[in-house]
C-alpha positions in Angstrom: 7.9 -11.7 31.8 4.3 -12.6 31.6 3.5 -10.4 34.6 4.6 -7.4 32.5 2.4 -5.7 30.4 3.5 -3.7 27.4 1.7 0.1 27.0 3.3 1.0 23.7 2.9 4.1 21.5 4.1 5.7 18.1 5.2 9.0 16.9 5.2 9.0 13.0 6.4 12.0 11.1 5.3 12.3 7.1 6.9 14.6 4.8 4.0 16.2 2.7 4.0 16.2 -1.0 3.4 19.6 -1.3 5.1 21.5 -4.3 6.6 23.9 -1.8 8.2 24.1 1.9 6.4 24.7 4.7 6.9 28.7 5.2 8.5 29.7 1.6 8.7 29.6 -2.0 11.4 26.7 -2.4 10.9 23.6 -3.9 9.8 20.3 -2.4 11.9 18.0 -4.3 12.7 14.9 -2.4 14.3 13.6 -5.1 16.9 16.2 -5.8 20.5 15.2 -5.2 22.8 18.1 -5.6 22.8 19.3 -1.9 21.5 22.7 -1.0 20.1 23.8 -3.9 16.5 24.3 -3.1 17.1 26.7 -0.2 16.8 30.2 0.6 17.2 33.3 2.9 13.9 31.3 5.1 14.8 28.0 5.3 18.5 28.8 5.7 18.1 30.8 8.5 19.4 34.0 7.7 18.5 36.9 9.4 15.5 39.6 9.6 13.7 37.0 7.3 9.6 35.7 7.9 7.9 32.7 7.2 4.7 32.9 5.6 2.5 29.3 5.9 2.1 26.9 3.1 -2.0 26.7 3.1 -1.7 22.9 0.9 0.5 21.6 3.8 -2.3 22.9 6.4 -4.9 21.7 4.1 -3.5 18.2 3.8 -3.0 17.6 7.8 -6.7 18.6 8.3 -7.8 16.6 5.1 -5.3 13.3 6.9 -7.7 14.0 10.1 -10.4 13.8 9.1 -9.9 10.5 7.5 -8.7 9.3 11.0 -11.9 10.8 12.8 -9.7 13.6 14.6 -11.6 16.9 15.6 -10.4 19.8 13.9 -9.7 22.5 16.0 -11.6 25.7 15.5 -8.3 27.6 16.1 -4.7 26.3 16.1 -1.5 28.1 16.3 2.8 27.4 15.4 5.1 27.5 18.5 8.9 27.4 18.5 10.4 24.7 19.7 14.1 25.6 20.8 17.1 23.1 20.2 20.7 23.6 19.0 21.5 21.1 16.2 23.8 21.6 12.9 20.8 20.4 10.5 18.7 22.7 12.0 19.7 26.2 10.4 17.7 28.6 12.8 18.5 27.2 16.2 15.1 26.8 16.0 12.1 24.5 15.1 8.6 25.9 14.1 5.9 23.6 15.3 3.1 23.1 17.3 2.5 21.8 21.2 -0.5 23.7 22.9 -2.7 23.8 20.0 -2.4 21.2 16.8 -4.7 20.9 14.0 -6.1 17.5 14.7 -6.8 16.1 18.4 -8.4 13.2 19.6 -8.7 10.2 16.3 -8.7 6.9 15.7 -7.8 4.2 13.2 -9.1 0.4 13.3 -6.7 -2.3 12.7 -7.4 -5.7 12.5 -7.1 -7.3 16.3 -3.9 -9.6 15.9 -5.4 -11.3 19.4 -8.7 -12.7 17.1 -7.4 -11.5 13.6 -9.5 -15.0 12.4 -12.9 -13.7 13.7 -12.6 -10.5 11.6 -12.9 -8.0 14.9 -10.6 -5.1 14.4 -9.0 -2.6 17.4 -9.6 1.0 17.6 -6.3 2.5 18.2 -6.4 6.3 19.6 -4.7 8.7 17.9 -3.7 11.5 20.3 -3.3 14.7 17.9 -1.6 15.3 14.6 0.1 18.2 14.3 2.3 20.3 11.7 6.3 21.5 11.8 9.2 22.0 9.5 11.5 19.2 8.4 15.0 19.6 9.9 17.9 19.2 6.9 19.9 16.0 6.6 24.1 15.1 7.6 26.7 13.3 5.9 28.6 12.0 7.9 32.0 10.0 6.8 33.4 8.3 9.6 37.1 7.5 7.6 37.7 11.2 7.2 36.3 12.1 10.4 33.7 14.8 9.2 29.7 15.7 8.7 28.2 17.6 5.8 25.0 19.3 5.5 22.6 19.6 3.2 19.9 21.8 3.5 17.5 20.8 0.8 15.0 19.1 3.2 15.1 21.3 5.5 11.8 23.2 5.9 9.7 20.8 4.1 6.3 20.2 5.5 6.4 17.5 8.0 3.0 15.8 9.8 3.4 14.4 12.8 0.9 11.9 14.1 1.2 10.6 17.9 -1.4 7.6 19.2 -2.4 7.1 22.6 -0.1 4.1 24.5 -2.9 1.5 23.0 -0.7 -0.8 21.2 0.3 -4.1 23.0 2.6 -5.1 20.4 5.2 -5.4 17.4 2.8 -6.8 14.9 0.1 -4.6 16.4 2.1 -1.7 15.7 3.5 -2.7 12.1 -0.4 -3.4 11.2 -1.0 0.6 12.3 1.8 1.9 10.5 1.2 -0.4 7.4 -2.4 0.9 7.2 -1.7 4.3 7.6 1.3 4.7 4.7 -2.4 3.0 2.5 -4.2 5.5 4.2 -1.8 8.5 3.3 -1.2 7.4 -0.1 -5.4 7.2 -1.1 -5.7 11.0 0.4 -2.8 11.8 -1.5 -1.1 14.0 1.1 2.5 11.9 1.1 4.3 8.8 -0.8 5.1 8.1 2.8 8.2 6.0 1.2 10.2 4.7 4.5 13.0 3.6 1.7 13.2 7.8 1.4 12.7 9.2 4.4 9.6 10.4 3.8 7.8 8.3 6.9 9.7 7.9 9.9 8.5 5.9 12.9 9.7 6.5 16.2 8.3 4.2 19.8 7.5 4.6 22.9 7.6 1.7 25.0 7.5 0.7 28.8 6.9 -2.4 30.6 4.8 -2.2 33.8 2.7 -4.5 35.9 -1.1 -4.7 35.9 -2.9 -1.1 35.4 0.6 0.8 36.5 3.0 2.1 33.6 6.5 1.6 32.9 9.3 4.1 32.3 9.1 4.9 28.7 11.8 4.0 26.3 11.8 6.0 23.3 13.5 3.9 20.1 14.7 5.9 17.0 15.8 5.1 13.5 13.2 2.2 12.4 13.6 2.6 8.6 10.9 0.0 8.0 7.8 -2.0 9.0 10.2 -5.6 9.4 11.6 -3.2 11.4 9.5 -1.5 13.9 7.8 -5.0 14.6 11.5 -6.4 15.7 12.9 -3.4 17.9 9.4 -3.4 19.6 9.7 -7.3 20.2 13.2 -6.9 21.5 13.0 -3.9 23.3 9.8 -6.0 25.3 12.0 -8.8 26.2 15.3 -6.6 26.9 13.2 -5.0 29.5 11.1 -7.9 31.1 14.8 -9.2 31.3 16.4 -5.9 33.3 13.4 -5.6 36.0 13.4 -9.6 36.9 16.7 -9.1 37.4 15.6 -6.4 40.1 17.4 -3.7 38.2 15.0 -0.3 37.2 14.1 1.2 33.4 15.9 3.9 32.7 14.3 6.4 30.7 16.2 7.3 27.3 16.1 7.1 23.7 18.1 4.1 22.3 18.4 3.7 18.6 18.3 0.6 16.4 21.2 -1.7 15.3 20.7 -3.1 12.3 23.3 -5.6 11.8 22.9 -6.9 15.8 19.2 -6.8 15.4 19.1 -4.8 19.0 18.3 -1.2 20.5 21.2 0.4 21.9 21.5 3.4 24.5 22.0 7.0 22.3 20.7 9.9 25.2 18.7 10.5 28.0 15.2 11.9 27.0 14.8 15.0 26.8 11.4 16.8 28.6 9.4 18.8 26.4 10.0 22.2 29.1 14.1 21.4 27.7 12.9 22.4 24.7 11.4 26.1 25.8 8.6 25.9 23.8 7.1 29.6 23.1 4.5 31.2 20.7 5.9 31.7 17.0 6.0 35.9 16.8 5.6 35.6 13.3 2.8 33.5 12.2 -0.8 34.5 13.3 -3.3 32.1 14.7 -5.6 30.1 12.4 -9.3 30.1 12.4 -11.6 27.5 10.9 -15.2 27.5 10.1 -17.7 24.6 9.5 -17.7 25.5 5.9 -13.9 24.8 5.8 -14.0 21.9 7.5 -16.5 20.5 4.9 -15.0 22.0 2.2 -12.0 19.5 2.9 -13.9 16.7 4.0 -15.6 16.5 0.5 -12.3 16.1 -1.2 -11.4 13.0 0.8 -11.9 9.5 -1.7 -12.7 6.2 -0.5 -10.5 4.9 2.1 -9.0 1.2 2.4 -11.3 -0.4 4.7 -14.2 1.7 3.2 -13.4 -0.4 -0.3 -12.3 -3.3 1.3 -15.8 -3.6 2.5 -17.4 -2.7 -1.2 -14.9 -5.3 -3.1 -16.0 -8.1 -1.0 -19.8 -7.6 -1.3 -20.1 -6.1 -4.9 -17.6 -8.4 -6.1 -17.7 -11.1 -3.9 -14.0 -11.5 -3.8 -12.2 -13.7 -1.5 -9.7 -12.0 1.6 -6.7 -12.4 -0.3 -7.8 -10.6 -3.6 -9.2 -8.4 -1.7 -6.1 -7.0 0.1 -4.3 -6.9 -3.8 -6.9 -4.6 -5.2 -6.6 -2.9 -1.7 -3.0 -2.3 -1.4 -2.3 -1.9 -5.3 -4.8 1.2 -5.9 -4.0 1.5 -9.2 -4.8 -1.8 -10.2 -8.1 -2.2 -8.3 -9.3 0.7 -10.3 -8.4 -1.0 -13.7 -10.1 -4.2 -12.1 -13.7 -2.4 -11.7 -13.0 -0.6 -14.9 -12.4 -3.9 -16.6 -15.3 -5.4 -14.7 -17.8 -2.3 -16.3 -16.2 -3.1 -19.4 -17.2 -6.4 -18.8 -20.8 -6.1 -18.8 -20.7 -3.9 -22.0 -19.3 -7.1 -23.4 -21.4 -9.5 -22.1 -25.0 -7.8 -22.9 -23.7 -7.2 -26.7 -23.1 -11.2 -26.9 -25.8 -12.4 -24.9 -28.4 -10.2 -26.8 -31.0 -13.2 -26.7 -30.5 -13.4 -22.6 -30.1 -11.8 -20.1 -26.5 -13.1 -17.9 -27.4 -14.9 -14.3 -26.0 -13.6 -11.2 -23.9 -17.2 -11.0 -22.5 -16.5 -14.2 -21.8 -12.8 -13.4 -19.3 -14.5 -10.3 -17.9 -16.5 -13.1 -16.8 -13.8 -15.4 -15.6 -11.6 -12.2 -13.8 -14.6 -10.6 -12.3 -15.4 -14.5 -11.1 -11.9 -15.1 -9.4 -11.8 -11.2 -8.0 -14.7 -12.2 -5.9 -13.4 -15.3 -4.8 -10.0 -13.2 -3.1 -12.1 -10.4 -1.7 -14.7 -12.4 -1.5 -14.0 -16.1 -0.6 -10.7 -15.9 1.3 -10.5 -12.8 3.4 -12.8 -14.5 3.9 -10.4 -17.7 4.4 -7.6 -15.0 7.3 -10.3 -13.4 8.2 -8.1 -10.1 6.9 -4.5 -11.9 4.3 -2.7 -10.1 0.9 -2.3 -11.9 0.5 1.0 -13.5 -2.5 1.7 -16.0 -0.3 4.6 -17.1 2.6 2.3 -18.7 0.2 -0.9 -19.4 -0.6 -1.3 -23.5 -3.5 -3.2 -22.3 -6.3 -1.1 -22.0 -10.0 -1.9 -19.8 -11.6 -2.6 -23.2 -9.8 -4.9 -24.5 -8.9 -6.7 -21.6 -12.9 -7.1 -21.1 -13.0 -8.4 -24.7 -10.2 -10.9 -23.9 -12.2 -12.3 -20.8 -15.2 -12.6 -22.7 -13.5 -14.7 -25.2 -12.5 -16.7 -23.0 -15.1 -17.3 -20.7 -17.6 -18.0 -24.1 -15.7 -20.4 -25.6 -14.3 -18.3 -28.4 -10.6 -19.2 -27.6 -9.6 -21.7 -25.5 -7.2 -21.2 -22.1 -4.3 -22.3 -24.5 -4.6 -19.8 -26.9 -5.3 -17.2 -24.2 -1.7 -17.7 -23.4 -0.6 -16.6 -26.6 -2.7 -13.8 -26.9 -2.4 -11.8 -23.4 1.3 -11.4 -24.0 1.0 -10.4 -27.7 -1.6 -7.9 -25.7 0.9 -6.9 -22.9 3.5 -6.1 -26.1 1.4 -4.4 -28.4 -1.2 -3.1 -27.0 -3.9 -4.5 -29.8 -6.9 -5.7 -29.1 -7.6 -9.9 -29.3 -9.6 -9.8 -32.0 -6.9 -8.5 -34.3 -4.4 -10.7 -32.5 -6.4 -13.9 -33.2 -7.4 -12.7 -37.0 -3.4 -12.4 -37.5 -2.2 -15.0 -36.3 -4.8 -17.3 -37.6 -6.0 -18.7 -33.8 -9.4 -18.3 -34.8 -11.5 -21.1 -33.4 -12.5 -24.1 -35.0 -16.7 -24.8 -35.0 -16.6 -26.8 -37.9 -18.0 -30.3 -36.6 -16.9 -32.2 -39.2 -13.7 -30.6 -39.7 -12.7 -32.0 -35.5 -13.7 -35.3 -36.5 -11.4 -35.4 -38.9 -8.6 -34.4 -37.1 -9.6 -36.3 -34.4 -9.2 -39.7 -36.1 -6.1 -38.8 -37.6 -5.1 -38.6 -34.1 -6.3 -41.5 -33.1 -4.8 -43.6 -35.8 -1.4 -42.2 -34.9 -1.6 -43.1 -31.0 -3.0 -46.4 -31.1 -1.2 -47.4 -27.9 -3.2 -44.7 -25.8 -6.7 -46.0 -27.8 -5.7 -49.5 -26.2 -5.3 -48.3 -22.7 -8.2 -45.9 -23.1 -10.3 -49.4 -24.0 -8.5 -51.3 -21.3 -10.2 -48.1 -18.9 -7.2 -45.8 -18.6 -8.8 -42.6 -18.5 -5.6 -40.5 -18.6 -5.3 -42.0 -21.9 -8.3 -39.8 -23.6 -6.4 -36.7 -21.9 -3.8 -37.5 -23.9 -5.2 -38.2 -26.8 -7.3 -34.4 -26.2 -3.5 -33.0 -25.7 -2.6 -33.9 -29.0 -5.6 -32.9 -30.9 -5.0 -29.2 -29.1 -1.3 -29.4 -30.1 -2.0 -30.5 -33.6 -4.4 -27.7 -34.0 -2.7 -25.4 -31.9 -5.6 -24.9 -29.2 -7.7 -23.6 -31.7 -10.5 -26.5 -31.3 -12.8 -26.3 -27.9 -11.4 -28.8 -25.0 -14.9 -29.7 -24.5 -15.8 -30.4 -27.8 -12.7 -32.1 -28.4 -13.0 -34.5 -25.5 -16.9 -34.7 -26.4 -15.8 -35.9 -30.3 -13.1 -38.1 -29.0 -14.9 -40.2 -26.6 -17.6 -41.0 -29.4 -15.1 -42.1 -32.0 -13.2 -44.2 -29.2 -16.6 -46.0 -28.3 
């Protein structure tokens, strides 16, 4: 099977998060459960109605294209794609074939064959165009009938088509995951695959050397994992067919999750089968450089730019960086905390400027508490700054108290959950719960002597050279003082008393 080379391209449909539908004023509400509520004569295909293009949807498509390094067409228009299907009320779909809004871009992904070297591979994007979504069908196989819901009909649907540059299921998955992240950063779509807001179709063929094989399309791919599995399965299936001397049939296949296989659905239509022609009810669109520039200025920092900046600015590990990039809200919260940290430390360290090495330790401590302790408190709930009660300022104060040794990590395990529950600042919690650290050496020494007198066996073990005995005694002292003694100071005083 090694003699056959896979050629893979993707067609990705994304529902845009506009307030209204593409060609009418009906609400674009993907969470509406009642069928056929958000419909009107325009999106339900009544005779004599005229469409009006949604300006916001067009801007979101151009914004996406610019973020994906595409060229924006100065002149663009809509076309009619004619075909009959029960959930297509007009009997045609307003789409773009001849003059899409965005052309010839690219998206870089980590090279799956050289991921350790950190190299990235450029996947070309043929076009990004805009069309209207269809309705949705609900099938009842037991009663042998189907129902149609037109709430989704007419929702702005962006379609991205790649060049056949992908080489494996893993690469296709990486491309789709990175695209979803970009769409969320741009705030053009939540791109939730479980809700059908992002749908992926795969075009795949196997050929020898530079020759392309017969193209097969795979539909019904509703998760990134399924995209990868379906491609890997299809590569193996087509390879076996070709090895047996048979030909691949150009067709559309569907994914059967239960069996983990693709199955034939129908032979593939060609573009001319849809009888495309220019949409007569919508004028062409013209864009000048100023139009494009205004949209471009609204593009935020994108995921790859953030990865590079976080590594350089904060010295984070790749795994840590990826968590903050994938969870945009958490990444922004981390930056706010870090900004507050500088203010807190500068207020504490009035006599000297904190060194670069100390700053790195402070950041590392902050990252550790965010990605371990706070994550534990959140359980499986996604992080949301709007929902969390701990302000960045209070979290920074908490980290500073740990860093400066004002409270021990053991006290931190008490304080942080209380902050999480109530939103109170750490100093207030420490005072109310009597967790103020004991700094008086005489008092610490007094309690240390009590621990020594109560644990004679551990003292003997220590004198016999068993170093673990000292750790036991430190633990007992920390327990006795409820963690209000600095562990280093406890070790120092106990060590001196045991000499």
